[in-house]
Each structure stands twice: as structure tokens, then as C-alpha cells.
C-alpha positions as a printed Julia matrix, in Angstrom:
205×3 Matrix{Float64}:
 -66.77  -53.23  -19.97
 -66.45  -50.09  -22.14
 -67.09  -47.99  -19.02
 -64.22  -49.74  -17.27
 -61.9   -49.13  -20.21
 -62.92  -45.48  -20.23
 -61.96  -45.18  -16.55
 -58.63  -46.87  -17.24
 -57.91  -44.53  -20.17
 -58.78  -41.48  -18.06
 -56.58  -42.71  -15.23
 -53.74  -43.33  -17.68
 -54.07  -39.78  -19.02
 -53.99  -38.38  -15.48
 -50.92  -40.45  -14.64
 -49.19  -39.36  -17.85
 -50.03  -35.69  -17.19
 -48.83  -36.0   -13.59
 -45.61  -37.7   -14.76
 -44.94  -34.96  -17.32
 -45.54  -32.27  -14.7
 -43.27  -34.09  -12.24
 -40.49  -34.42  -14.84
 -40.88  -30.77  -15.81
 -40.75  -29.74  -12.13
 -37.6   -31.8   -11.52
 -35.95  -30.24  -14.61
 -36.84  -26.72  -13.46
 -35.62  -27.44   -9.93
 -32.39  -28.98  -11.24
 -31.81  -25.98  -13.5
 -32.43  -23.52  -10.65
 -30.12  -25.42   -8.28
 -27.44  -25.62  -10.98
 -27.68  -21.85  -11.59
 -27.5   -21.1    -7.87
 -24.49  -23.39   -7.47
 -22.73  -21.67  -10.36
 -23.44  -18.23   -8.89
 -22.23  -19.29   -5.44
 -19.02  -20.7    -6.94
 -18.45  -17.48   -8.92
 -19.07  -15.35   -5.82
 -16.66  -17.5    -3.81
 -13.93  -16.99   -6.42
 -14.36  -13.23   -6.19
 -13.64  -13.28   -2.45
 -10.12  -12.39   -1.44
  -8.78  -12.98    2.04
  -5.92  -10.85    3.32
  -3.84  -11.15    6.46
  -3.42   -7.86    8.3
  -1.85   -7.57   11.75
  -2.51  -11.25   12.46
  -6.19  -11.08   11.46
  -7.83  -12.61    8.4
 -10.0   -10.04    6.61
 -12.26  -10.55    3.62
 -12.05   -8.24    0.63
 -13.89   -8.28   -2.66
 -11.83   -8.69   -5.81
 -12.44   -6.23   -8.59
 -11.2    -5.58  -12.1
  -7.64   -4.27  -12.32
  -8.82   -1.01  -13.91
 -10.8    -0.21  -10.77
  -7.69   -0.56   -8.58
  -4.95    0.86  -10.8
  -4.63    4.16   -8.95
  -4.57    2.53   -5.51
  -2.13   -0.23   -6.48
   0.13    2.12   -8.46
   0.44    4.57   -5.58
   1.17    1.79   -3.12
   3.8     0.4    -5.49
   5.53    3.78   -5.65
   5.24    4.2    -1.89
   6.74    0.77   -1.14
   9.61    1.33   -3.59
  10.61    4.56   -1.85
  10.16    2.96    1.56
  12.55    0.11    0.73
  15.06    2.34   -1.08
  15.28    5.05    1.59
  14.51    3.32    4.91
  17.98    2.27    6.01
  19.63    1.28    9.27
  23.35    1.29   10.06
  23.59   -2.38    9.14
  25.12   -3.6     5.89
  22.85   -6.66    5.65
  19.7    -4.61    6.28
  20.74   -2.08    3.64
  21.37   -4.8     1.04
  18.06   -6.56    1.8
  16.03   -3.36    1.74
  17.58   -2.05   -1.47
  17.18   -5.48   -3.1
  13.43   -5.35   -2.39
  13.29   -1.88   -3.98
  15.19   -2.98   -7.09
  12.58   -5.68   -7.79
  10.07   -2.85   -8.21
  12.02   -0.72  -10.7
  14.14   -0.96  -13.81
  17.83   -0.14  -14.3
  17.32    3.53  -13.45
  17.0     2.63   -9.76
  20.04    0.35   -9.95
  22.0     3.21  -11.52
  21.01    5.53   -8.64
  22.06    2.85   -6.13
  25.42    2.36   -7.86
  26.12    6.11   -7.77
  25.39    6.27   -4.03
  27.49    3.18   -3.46
  30.43    4.65   -5.39
  30.14    7.79   -3.27
  30.4     5.53   -0.16
  27.02    6.77    1.03
  26.0     3.43    2.52
  29.39    2.9     4.14
  29.04    6.33    5.79
  25.62    5.34    7.15
  27.14    2.31    8.83
  30.33    4.01   10.02
  28.47    6.97   11.54
  25.59    4.86   12.93
  23.07    6.93   11.0
  19.45    5.87   10.72
  17.44    7.0     7.69
  13.66    6.89    7.2
  11.27    8.26    4.59
   7.8     9.72    5.1
   5.51   10.13    2.11
   3.64   13.4     1.73
   1.77   12.69   -1.51
   1.94   11.07   -4.93
   0.71   12.72   -8.11
  -0.32   10.04  -10.59
  -1.53   10.32  -14.19
  -3.48    7.22  -15.24
  -4.97    8.83  -18.34
  -1.96    7.88  -20.46
   0.28    4.8   -20.47
   2.84    4.28  -19.06
   1.44    5.95  -15.96
   3.63    8.86  -14.91
   4.03    9.8   -11.26
   5.69   12.39   -9.04
   6.54   11.43   -5.46
   6.76   13.97   -2.62
   8.25   12.98    0.72
  10.64   13.79    3.55
  13.83   12.03    4.54
  14.73   11.95    8.23
  18.39   11.23    8.92
  19.23   10.61   12.56
  22.86   10.99   13.54
  24.45   10.55   16.96
  24.26   14.27   17.68
  21.7    15.67   15.23
  18.56   15.07   13.19
  18.34   16.28    9.6
  15.12   16.51    7.59
  15.33   16.74    3.8
  12.6    17.14    1.2
  12.53   14.56   -1.57
  10.81   14.85   -4.94
  11.2    12.1    -7.54
   9.44   11.13  -10.74
   9.12    8.2   -13.09
   6.65    6.06  -15.01
   4.88    2.78  -14.26
   4.7    -0.11  -16.7
   2.46   -3.13  -16.09
   4.23   -6.48  -15.67
   3.34   -9.92  -14.31
   2.66  -10.08  -10.59
   5.12  -12.06   -8.5
   6.06  -12.66   -4.9
   8.67   -9.9    -5.14
   6.39   -7.6    -7.14
   2.82   -8.13   -5.87
   1.32   -5.07   -7.58
   2.53   -6.0   -11.06
   4.15   -2.66  -11.91
   7.7    -1.67  -12.83
   9.06    1.83  -12.26
  10.87    3.18  -15.32
  13.04    6.25  -15.81
  13.19    7.0   -12.1
  15.02   10.19  -11.2
  15.36   12.59   -8.27
  14.12   16.11   -9.0
  14.88   17.67   -5.63
  16.56   16.65   -2.37
  17.12   19.73   -0.23
  17.62   20.39    3.49
  14.57   21.54    5.44
  15.96   21.47    8.97
  18.91   20.31   11.02
  18.78   20.36   14.81
  20.79   18.87   17.63
  19.48   15.95   19.65
């Protein structure tokens, strides 16, 4: 009888040990799976998908500090593109300039008002002139805030009988603001001014 009880006690100990090991294993497995799920969710949130030329591409999101130079230069580039790429169409001019003014402060609006008062845009339409801008380079200082920049580019003005190329040098500073649909980079150009806008060439078509 005592031998039988001893066997039962031993079996009970084995079952209890096995149960503890099983519970411990389940806890470890649950913890590992929970950690892996958390990491996968975090990795998924860091993925950014962009649409380029009708194709969906995956990019990895990074901290803003890592992308300041790239985003700031693209902001400056897009501002100049919208402000200076103009067709002989009043609606196109208004839409393009409006996009540019979302990216800058009142200094850009002041420059637009001066050109408008000088009937520059009316002359573009009346003479069927087409104006484009080509960026050469952007010098950017991100060591101090606001970030100062100098833009170097060329204007190409196509008239009915001639093509004029002008150099363009501007400068300003970039202040960080909230991103929006009209301002995807989250920068605002301040104190924008033209340093140089001189003729490089003028030839007949």
C-alpha cells in the first residue's frame, strides 16, 4: 500500500513538473510571438509607399533630421519651378503662382505684385511668350536655423521670333512649418529676394 502511494506521489510530482514546464514554455512562446508582432507592426509603420510615374514604390521612412537637406532643396526647387514656369495663359499663370505662394511668405507675394504692376504677366500672354526655369544648383546651410539658401538657375524665355536665356540667382531662408497638401515638405521660404537676373544669350528662332 505504501509502495503504491509512493508511486502516486512520484507520478504527481512528474505531472506537476511537466505542467510547470509546459506553462513556462507557453509563456515564453507567447512573449516571443508578442515581441515579434510588435516589431513587425513597427517595421510596417516605417514603410512609406510613393507613387511615381504610375508605379507604387516602397521607401523607408527616416527621422526628419536625416532628410532636411534633401527636402529643403526640393522645396526651394519646386517653389522656383512654380513661380517661374509660365505659359501664355492667364489661368495657368494664376494656378502656378498660387502653388508657389503656398511655399513662401509675403516676400514672394510682394515680388509677384511688383511683376503684376509692371504688367509682366500680361505681356507674357499678349506676346505668347513661354517661360521655363532650369535649376543649376542650390547652396544650403543647415548648420544654423532658419536654414539659409542661395538658388542658381537659368530662365528660358521663348518668344515668337527669339529665345532668351537669363541667369537667375536668388536667396532666402527656410522655416519649418506643419506639412500640408499644399506644402508637403513642411518648410516656408522667408525673406526671398533676387540677387541677379542678367541676360546670357538671345538668339533668333
